[in-house]
Biopython code that builds the backbone (N, CA, C, O; Angstrom):
import numpy as np
from Bio.PDB.StructureBuilder import StructureBuilder

atoms = [
    (1, "MET", "N", (41.496, 217.716, 44.475)),
    (1, "MET", "CA", (41.854, 216.807, 43.404)),
    (1, "MET", "C", (40.649, 215.926, 43.068)),
    (1, "MET", "O", (39.836, 215.586, 43.928)),
    (2, "LEU", "N", (40.569, 215.576, 41.805)),
    (2, "LEU", "CA", (39.548, 214.654, 41.329)),
    (2, "LEU", "C", (40.230, 213.351, 40.933)),
    (2, "LEU", "O", (41.211, 213.374, 40.190)),
    (3, "GLU", "N", (39.735, 212.228, 41.408)),
    (3, "GLU", "CA", (40.219, 210.937, 40.935)),
    (3, "GLU", "C", (39.197, 210.445, 39.932)),
    (3, "GLU", "O", (38.054, 210.158, 40.288)),
    (4, "LEU", "N", (39.607, 210.349, 38.686)),
    (4, "LEU", "CA", (38.687, 210.031, 37.600)),
    (4, "LEU", "C", (38.595, 208.525, 37.393)),
    (4, "LEU", "O", (39.548, 207.794, 37.662)),
    (5, "SER", "N", (37.476, 208.078, 36.926)),
    (5, "SER", "CA", (37.233, 206.644, 36.773)),
    (5, "SER", "C", (37.589, 206.139, 35.382)),
    (5, "SER", "O", (37.058, 205.116, 34.949)),
    (6, "PHE", "N", (38.459, 206.820, 34.685)),
    (6, "PHE", "CA", (38.915, 206.356, 33.388)),
    (6, "PHE", "C", (40.424, 206.447, 33.330)),
    (6, "PHE", "O", (41.023, 207.247, 34.048)),
    (7, "PRO", "N", (41.057, 205.632, 32.477)),
    (7, "PRO", "CA", (42.514, 205.643, 32.425)),
    (7, "PRO", "C", (43.052, 206.914, 31.794)),
    (7, "PRO", "O", (42.436, 207.496, 30.901)),
    (8, "ALA", "N", (44.198, 207.326, 32.270)),
    (8, "ALA", "CA", (44.932, 208.441, 31.676)),
    (8, "ALA", "C", (46.351, 207.959, 31.434)),
    (8, "ALA", "O", (47.088, 207.690, 32.383)),
    (9, "LEU", "N", (46.727, 207.852, 30.208)),
    (9, "LEU", "CA", (48.048, 207.346, 29.872)),
    (9, "LEU", "C", (49.109, 208.422, 30.088)),
    (9, "LEU", "O", (48.790, 209.604, 30.210)),
    (10, "ARG", "N", (50.358, 208.006, 30.135)),
    (10, "ARG", "CA", (51.451, 208.967, 30.313)),
    (10, "ARG", "C", (51.439, 209.989, 29.186)),
    (10, "ARG", "O", (51.163, 209.662, 28.032)),
    (11, "GLY", "N", (51.740, 211.217, 29.539)),
    (11, "GLY", "CA", (51.773, 212.284, 28.548)),
    (11, "GLY", "C", (50.475, 213.060, 28.426)),
    (11, "GLY", "O", (50.391, 213.991, 27.625)),
    (12, "THR", "N", (49.462, 212.699, 29.201)),
    (12, "THR", "CA", (48.195, 213.415, 29.103)),
    (12, "THR", "C", (48.062, 214.534, 30.131)),
    (12, "THR", "O", (47.002, 215.150, 30.237)),
    (13, "SER", "N", (49.117, 214.804, 30.884)),
    (13, "SER", "CA", (49.056, 215.911, 31.841)),
    (13, "SER", "C", (48.756, 217.213, 31.108)),
    (13, "SER", "O", (49.333, 217.493, 30.057)),
    (14, "GLY", "N", (47.853, 217.999, 31.670)),
    (14, "GLY", "CA", (47.452, 219.261, 31.058)),
    (14, "GLY", "C", (46.203, 219.144, 30.208)),
    (14, "GLY", "O", (45.657, 220.154, 29.764)),
    (15, "ALA", "N", (45.741, 217.919, 29.975)),
    (15, "ALA", "CA", (44.528, 217.732, 29.173)),
    (15, "ALA", "C", (43.295, 218.138, 29.980)),
    (15, "ALA", "O", (43.219, 217.858, 31.176)),
    (16, "PRO", "N", (42.341, 218.788, 29.339)),
    (16, "PRO", "CA", (41.130, 219.178, 30.061)),
    (16, "PRO", "C", (40.210, 217.987, 30.299)),
    (16, "PRO", "O", (40.184, 217.044, 29.509)),
    (17, "VAL", "N", (39.460, 218.039, 31.388)),
    (17, "VAL", "CA", (38.416, 217.060, 31.675)),
    (17, "VAL", "C", (37.099, 217.783, 31.462)),
    (17, "VAL", "O", (36.766, 218.706, 32.206)),
    (18, "LEU", "N", (36.346, 217.367, 30.446)),
    (18, "LEU", "CA", (35.112, 218.044, 30.064)),
    (18, "LEU", "C", (33.906, 217.151, 30.315)),
    (18, "LEU", "O", (34.010, 215.925, 30.275)),
    (19, "SER", "N", (32.758, 217.778, 30.575)),
    (19, "SER", "CA", (31.510, 217.019, 30.701)),
    (19, "SER", "C", (31.025, 216.632, 29.312)),
    (19, "SER", "O", (31.350, 217.301, 28.331)),
    (20, "ASN", "N", (30.262, 215.573, 29.224)),
    (20, "ASN", "CA", (29.740, 215.109, 27.936)),
    (20, "ASN", "C", (28.592, 215.969, 27.425)),
    (20, "ASN", "O", (28.401, 216.087, 26.215)),
    (21, "ASP", "N", (27.828, 216.566, 28.327)),
    (21, "ASP", "CA", (26.613, 217.270, 27.923)),
    (21, "ASP", "C", (26.881, 218.621, 27.278)),
    (21, "ASP", "O", (26.472, 218.869, 26.144)),
    (22, "ASP", "N", (27.566, 219.486, 28.002)),
    (22, "ASP", "CA", (27.733, 220.855, 27.518)),
    (22, "ASP", "C", (29.196, 221.280, 27.431)),
    (22, "ASP", "O", (29.491, 222.471, 27.338)),
    (23, "PHE", "N", (30.106, 220.322, 27.461)),
    (23, "PHE", "CA", (31.546, 220.577, 27.370)),
    (23, "PHE", "C", (32.027, 221.578, 28.417)),
    (23, "PHE", "O", (32.871, 222.428, 28.137)),
    (24, "MET", "N", (31.476, 221.464, 29.630)),
    (24, "MET", "CA", (31.923, 222.288, 30.750)),
    (24, "MET", "C", (33.212, 221.722, 31.307)),
    (24, "MET", "O", (33.360, 220.504, 31.415)),
    (25, "LEU", "N", (34.142, 222.585, 31.661)),
    (25, "LEU", "CA", (35.417, 222.159, 32.226)),
    (25, "LEU", "C", (35.219, 221.702, 33.660)),
    (25, "LEU", "O", (34.672, 222.436, 34.483)),
    (26, "TRP", "N", (35.671, 220.475, 33.960)),
    (26, "TRP", "CA", (35.598, 219.952, 35.324)),
    (26, "TRP", "C", (36.951, 219.991, 35.996)),
    (26, "TRP", "O", (37.029, 220.095, 37.220)),
    (27, "GLY", "N", (38.021, 219.909, 35.222)),
    (27, "GLY", "CA", (39.358, 219.908, 35.804)),
    (27, "GLY", "C", (40.420, 219.753, 34.731)),
    (27, "GLY", "O", (40.124, 219.723, 33.536)),
    (28, "ILE", "N", (41.672, 219.653, 35.185)),
    (28, "ILE", "CA", (42.813, 219.465, 34.290)),
    (28, "ILE", "C", (43.646, 218.307, 34.834)),
    (28, "ILE", "O", (43.985, 218.286, 36.017)),
    (29, "ILE", "N", (43.973, 217.348, 33.975)),
    (29, "ILE", "CA", (44.734, 216.177, 34.395)),
    (29, "ILE", "C", (46.152, 216.580, 34.774)),
    (29, "ILE", "O", (46.826, 217.298, 34.035)),
    (30, "VAL", "N", (46.594, 216.110, 35.932)),
    (30, "VAL", "CA", (47.943, 216.433, 36.400)),
    (30, "VAL", "C", (48.788, 215.203, 36.696)),
    (30, "VAL", "O", (50.003, 215.332, 36.847)),
    (31, "ALA", "N", (48.195, 214.014, 36.787)),
    (31, "ALA", "CA", (48.972, 212.824, 37.144)),
    (31, "ALA", "C", (48.199, 211.557, 36.801)),
    (31, "ALA", "O", (47.016, 211.594, 36.464)),
    (32, "ASN", "N", (48.898, 210.449, 36.897)),
    (32, "ASN", "CA", (48.318, 209.119, 36.750)),
    (32, "ASN", "C", (48.499, 208.383, 38.063)),
    (32, "ASN", "O", (49.484, 208.607, 38.767)),
    (33, "VAL", "N", (47.577, 207.522, 38.396)),
    (33, "VAL", "CA", (47.671, 206.724, 39.611)),
    (33, "VAL", "C", (47.410, 205.278, 39.236)),
    (33, "VAL", "O", (46.392, 204.972, 38.614)),
    (34, "SER", "N", (48.317, 204.388, 39.608)),
    (34, "SER", "CA", (48.106, 202.955, 39.417)),
    (34, "SER", "C", (48.077, 202.297, 40.780)),
    (34, "SER", "O", (48.880, 202.621, 41.654)),
    (35, "TYR", "N", (47.161, 201.384, 40.955)),
    (35, "TYR", "CA", (47.040, 200.680, 42.220)),
    (35, "TYR", "C", (47.651, 199.302, 42.096)),
    (35, "TYR", "O", (47.215, 198.501, 41.269)),
    (36, "HIS", "N", (48.651, 199.016, 42.904)),
    (36, "HIS", "CA", (49.343, 197.735, 42.843)),
    (36, "HIS", "C", (48.394, 196.579, 43.179)),
    (36, "HIS", "O", (48.549, 195.475, 42.656)),
    (37, "LEU", "N", (47.430, 196.831, 44.036)),
    (37, "LEU", "CA", (46.552, 195.760, 44.479)),
    (37, "LEU", "C", (45.439, 195.428, 43.489)),
    (37, "LEU", "O", (44.769, 194.407, 43.639)),
    (38, "LEU", "N", (45.232, 196.274, 42.480)),
    (38, "LEU", "CA", (44.134, 196.053, 41.542)),
    (38, "LEU", "C", (44.628, 195.996, 40.092)),
    (38, "LEU", "O", (44.329, 196.898, 39.309)),
    (39, "PRO", "N", (45.376, 194.956, 39.725)),
    (39, "PRO", "CA", (45.812, 194.896, 38.328)),
    (39, "PRO", "C", (44.641, 194.630, 37.402)),
    (39, "PRO", "O", (43.702, 193.919, 37.761)),
    (40, "ALA", "N", (44.699, 195.194, 36.227)),
    (40, "ALA", "CA", (43.649, 194.986, 35.239)),
    (40, "ALA", "C", (43.774, 193.608, 34.593)),
    (40, "ALA", "O", (42.782, 193.033, 34.144)),
    (41, "GLN", "N", (44.993, 193.087, 34.550)),
    (41, "GLN", "CA", (45.228, 191.795, 33.914)),
    (41, "GLN", "C", (46.512, 191.208, 34.482)),
    (41, "GLN", "O", (47.470, 191.942, 34.729)),
    (42, "ILE", "N", (46.545, 189.908, 34.690)),
    (42, "ILE", "CA", (47.753, 189.210, 35.144)),
    (42, "ILE", "C", (48.024, 188.075, 34.173)),
    (42, "ILE", "O", (47.138, 187.272, 33.878)),
    (43, "GLU", "N", (49.255, 188.012, 33.677)),
    (43, "GLU", "CA", (49.658, 186.917, 32.801)),
    (43, "GLU", "C", (50.788, 186.161, 33.474)),
    (43, "GLU", "O", (51.780, 186.755, 33.896)),
    (44, "SER", "N", (50.634, 184.853, 33.574)),
    (44, "SER", "CA", (51.644, 184.014, 34.206)),
    (44, "SER", "C", (52.213, 183.048, 33.179)),
    (44, "SER", "O", (51.501, 182.564, 32.300)),
    (45, "VAL", "N", (53.513, 182.774, 33.305)),
    (45, "VAL", "CA", (54.184, 181.793, 32.458)),
    (45, "VAL", "C", (54.579, 180.630, 33.353)),
    (45, "VAL", "O", (55.330, 180.795, 34.315)),
    (46, "LEU", "N", (54.064, 179.453, 33.023)),
    (46, "LEU", "CA", (54.363, 178.259, 33.811)),
    (46, "LEU", "C", (55.304, 177.352, 33.031)),
    (46, "LEU", "O", (55.177, 177.194, 31.817)),
    (47, "GLU", "N", (56.243, 176.764, 33.748)),
    (47, "GLU", "CA", (57.138, 175.796, 33.129)),
    (47, "GLU", "C", (56.454, 174.434, 33.097)),
    (47, "GLU", "O", (55.331, 174.295, 33.582)),
    (48, "ALA", "N", (57.103, 173.454, 32.543)),
    (48, "ALA", "CA", (56.509, 172.130, 32.348)),
    (48, "ALA", "C", (55.994, 171.509, 33.641)),
    (48, "ALA", "O", (55.004, 170.777, 33.618)),
    (49, "GLU", "N", (56.635, 171.782, 34.746)),
    (49, "GLU", "CA", (56.241, 171.171, 36.019)),
    (49, "GLU", "C", (55.293, 172.067, 36.809)),
    (49, "GLU", "O", (55.199, 171.945, 38.030)),
    (50, "LYS", "N", (54.594, 172.960, 36.127)),
    (50, "LYS", "CA", (53.625, 173.888, 36.743)),
    (50, "LYS", "C", (54.278, 174.826, 37.748)),
    (50, "LYS", "O", (53.633, 175.278, 38.695)),
    (51, "VAL", "N", (55.544, 175.114, 37.543)),
    (51, "VAL", "CA", (56.267, 176.068, 38.381)),
    (51, "VAL", "C", (56.246, 177.415, 37.666)),
    (51, "VAL", "O", (56.597, 177.510, 36.490)),
    (52, "MET", "N", (55.835, 178.444, 38.382)),
    (52, "MET", "CA", (55.753, 179.759, 37.757)),
    (52, "MET", "C", (57.150, 180.327, 37.549)),
    (52, "MET", "O", (57.943, 180.406, 38.488)),
    (53, "SER", "N", (57.443, 180.718, 36.323)),
    (53, "SER", "CA", (58.746, 181.297, 36.025)),
    (53, "SER", "C", (58.659, 182.804, 35.802)),
    (53, "SER", "O", (59.663, 183.511, 35.890)),
    (54, "GLU", "N", (57.450, 183.293, 35.512)),
    (54, "GLU", "CA", (57.301, 184.724, 35.240)),
    (54, "GLU", "C", (55.851, 185.134, 35.449)),
    (54, "GLU", "O", (54.931, 184.386, 35.117)),
    (55, "GLU", "N", (55.653, 186.327, 36.001)),
    (55, "GLU", "CA", (54.304, 186.878, 36.152)),
    (55, "GLU", "C", (54.354, 188.354, 35.800)),
    (55, "GLU", "O", (55.202, 189.090, 36.305)),
    (56, "THR", "N", (53.451, 188.786, 34.938)),
    (56, "THR", "CA", (53.371, 190.190, 34.536)),
    (56, "THR", "C", (52.017, 190.733, 34.963)),
    (56, "THR", "O", (50.978, 190.138, 34.678)),
    (57, "ARG", "N", (52.040, 191.875, 35.653)),
    (57, "ARG", "CA", (50.799, 192.532, 36.082)),
    (57, "ARG", "C", (50.625, 193.807, 35.256)),
    (57, "ARG", "O", (51.515, 194.657, 35.207)),
    (58, "PHE", "N", (49.484, 193.923, 34.619)),
    (58, "PHE", "CA", (49.174, 195.099, 33.824)),
    (58, "PHE", "C", (48.251, 195.988, 34.647)),
    (58, "PHE", "O", (47.144, 195.588, 35.005)),
    (59, "MET", "N", (48.713, 197.186, 34.938)),
    (59, "MET", "CA", (47.954, 198.109, 35.771)),
    (59, "MET", "C", (47.139, 199.045, 34.883)),
    (59, "MET", "O", (47.581, 199.425, 33.798)),
    (60, "LEU", "N", (45.971, 199.404, 35.341)),
    (60, "LEU", "CA", (45.125, 200.341, 34.623)),
    (60, "LEU", "C", (45.250, 201.696, 35.310)),
    (60, "LEU", "O", (44.654, 201.910, 36.365)),
    (61, "PRO", "N", (46.015, 202.609, 34.724)),
    (61, "PRO", "CA", (46.195, 203.901, 35.381)),
    (61, "PRO", "C", (44.898, 204.709, 35.393)),
    (61, "PRO", "O", (44.116, 204.661, 34.444)),
    (62, "GLN", "N", (44.687, 205.437, 36.459)),
    (62, "GLN", "CA", (43.551, 206.341, 36.558)),
    (62, "GLN", "C", (44.074, 207.763, 36.583)),
    (62, "GLN", "O", (45.191, 208.013, 37.036)),
    (63, "ALA", "N", (43.281, 208.680, 36.105)),
    (63, "ALA", "CA", (43.692, 210.077, 36.055)),
    (63, "ALA", "C", (43.432, 210.757, 37.393)),
    (63, "ALA", "O", (42.463, 210.454, 38.090)),
    (64, "VAL", "N", (44.315, 211.678, 37.730)),
    (64, "VAL", "CA", (44.107, 212.580, 38.858)),
    (64, "VAL", "C", (44.112, 213.981, 38.274)),
    (64, "VAL", "O", (45.032, 214.351, 37.544)),
    (65, "ALA", "N", (43.080, 214.767, 38.595)),
    (65, "ALA", "CA", (42.932, 216.095, 37.996)),
    (65, "ALA", "C", (42.729, 217.155, 39.071)),
    (65, "ALA", "O", (42.188, 216.880, 40.142)),
    (66, "VAL", "N", (43.173, 218.370, 38.765)),
    (66, "VAL", "CA", (42.909, 219.517, 39.625)),
    (66, "VAL", "C", (41.475, 219.949, 39.381)),
    (66, "VAL", "O", (41.051, 220.080, 38.233)),
    (67, "ASN", "N", (40.732, 220.171, 40.440)),
    (67, "ASN", "CA", (39.335, 220.582, 40.330)),
    (67, "ASN", "C", (39.239, 221.941, 39.647)),
    (67, "ASN", "O", (40.118, 222.785, 39.820)),
    (68, "VAL", "N", (38.189, 222.156, 38.881)),
    (68, "VAL", "CA", (38.004, 223.381, 38.115)),
    (68, "VAL", "C", (37.955, 224.630, 39.011)),
    (68, "VAL", "O", (38.309, 225.715, 38.550)),
    (69, "ARG", "N", (37.525, 224.508, 40.282)),
    (69, "ARG", "CA", (37.506, 225.707, 41.158)),
    (69, "ARG", "C", (38.892, 226.290, 41.317)),
    (69, "ARG", "O", (39.057, 227.509, 41.366)),
    (70, "HIS", "N", (39.903, 225.414, 41.400)),
    (70, "HIS", "CA", (41.270, 225.912, 41.556)),
    (70, "HIS", "C", (41.779, 226.522, 40.252)),
    (70, "HIS", "O", (42.527, 227.500, 40.260)),
    (71, "VAL", "N", (41.359, 225.926, 39.124)),
    (71, "VAL", "CA", (41.735, 226.481, 37.821)),
    (71, "VAL", "C", (41.126, 227.875, 37.659)),
    (71, "VAL", "O", (41.806, 228.798, 37.209)),
    (72, "ARG", "N", (39.844, 228.034, 38.023)),
    (72, "ARG", "CA", (39.185, 229.347, 37.932)),
    (72, "ARG", "C", (39.863, 230.380, 38.823)),
    (72, "ARG", "O", (40.016, 231.535, 38.426)),
    (73, "ALA", "N", (40.275, 229.970, 40.036)),
    (73, "ALA", "CA", (40.927, 230.904, 40.962)),
    (73, "ALA", "C", (42.245, 231.414, 40.374)),
    (73, "ALA", "O", (42.561, 232.597, 40.502)),
    (74, "ILE", "N", (43.002, 230.548, 39.744)),
    (74, "ILE", "CA", (44.263, 230.965, 39.134)),
    (74, "ILE", "C", (44.006, 231.896, 37.964)),
    (74, "ILE", "O", (44.695, 232.905, 37.814)),
    (75, "ILE", "N", (43.018, 231.571, 37.129)),
    (75, "ILE", "CA", (42.689, 232.418, 35.979)),
    (75, "ILE", "C", (42.238, 233.810, 36.464)),
    (75, "ILE", "O", (42.626, 234.824, 35.885)),
    (76, "ASN", "N", (41.433, 233.852, 37.508)),
    (76, "ASN", "CA", (40.964, 235.139, 38.034)),
    (76, "ASN", "C", (42.096, 235.977, 38.606)),
    (76, "ASN", "O", (42.041, 237.205, 38.542)),
    (77, "GLU", "N", (43.119, 235.344, 39.163)),
    (77, "GLU", "CA", (44.272, 236.085, 39.685)),
    (77, "GLU", "C", (45.089, 236.700, 38.567)),
    (77, "GLU", "O", (45.685, 237.763, 38.744)),
    (78, "LEU", "N", (45.123, 236.040, 37.416)),
    (78, "LEU", "CA", (45.899, 236.551, 36.291)),
    (78, "LEU", "C", (45.173, 237.698, 35.639)),
    (78, "LEU", "O", (45.667, 238.268, 34.667)),
]
sb = StructureBuilder()
sb.init_structure("model")
sb.init_model(0)
sb.init_chain("A")
sb.init_seg("    ")
for serial, (resi, resn, name, xyz) in enumerate(atoms, 1):
    if name == "N":
        sb.init_residue(resn, " ", resi, " ")
    sb.init_atom(name, np.array(xyz, "f"), 0.0, 1.0, " ", f" {name:<3s}", serial, name[0])
structure = sb.get_structure()
């Protein structure tokens, strides 16, 4: 598996991961991973007495992809 350093939103499973230089296939996205400990943004709502009433954590999902070697092996079997 490849853990990619860019976000992959829901619904992108099956999308190819290509290199920028020669459009070589590196893998295929199969999942998203969000880390609870590393939110991209936190918004807090404080009441008049500085008591927190609400906190929202926005997670930045990262893509997880199958490495191209496994994709090639499946294609060769077919």
